[in-house]
C-alpha angles and dihedrals in degrees: 000000000000119000116228121214121214122200128209093259090068095051137069130191120245133171110260093222091058097055121108141189109294095029121116127239139170110247123173088356094300132102112254136183111227115241098176142358130198131179124220119207119249115275129219094279105021151048130265117287131222112213108203126192121189148155119254106240092212102052106008095240121145115249130190127189137160127223136176107265090239095047117120106230132188115256121187118235104236119200116193122196122186124206132192114235109232097176149308120256124225090258092054099258118143121233107213136180123205126216090270091060095252 
């Protein structure tokens, strides 16, 4: 499998305790969509923890990681573009139209 590199221009920092289901986060170096978040109360010698579960967007595997609720974590900037399918050619190429009609 090919490794994908992400540069800092594709990431933004967010506080781990403020992330919710449906948000995106980098876990184990891969972009993931968050499926659940839970918060553990602070222990005797530490701060509260955010336990984040997600699905790796590249291979579909489930990932779980814990962070301090105040930790600044990397979150990928996801841009979604939708196209209208106009047709499929005889040689299996898609004919698409973007939202600008092109």
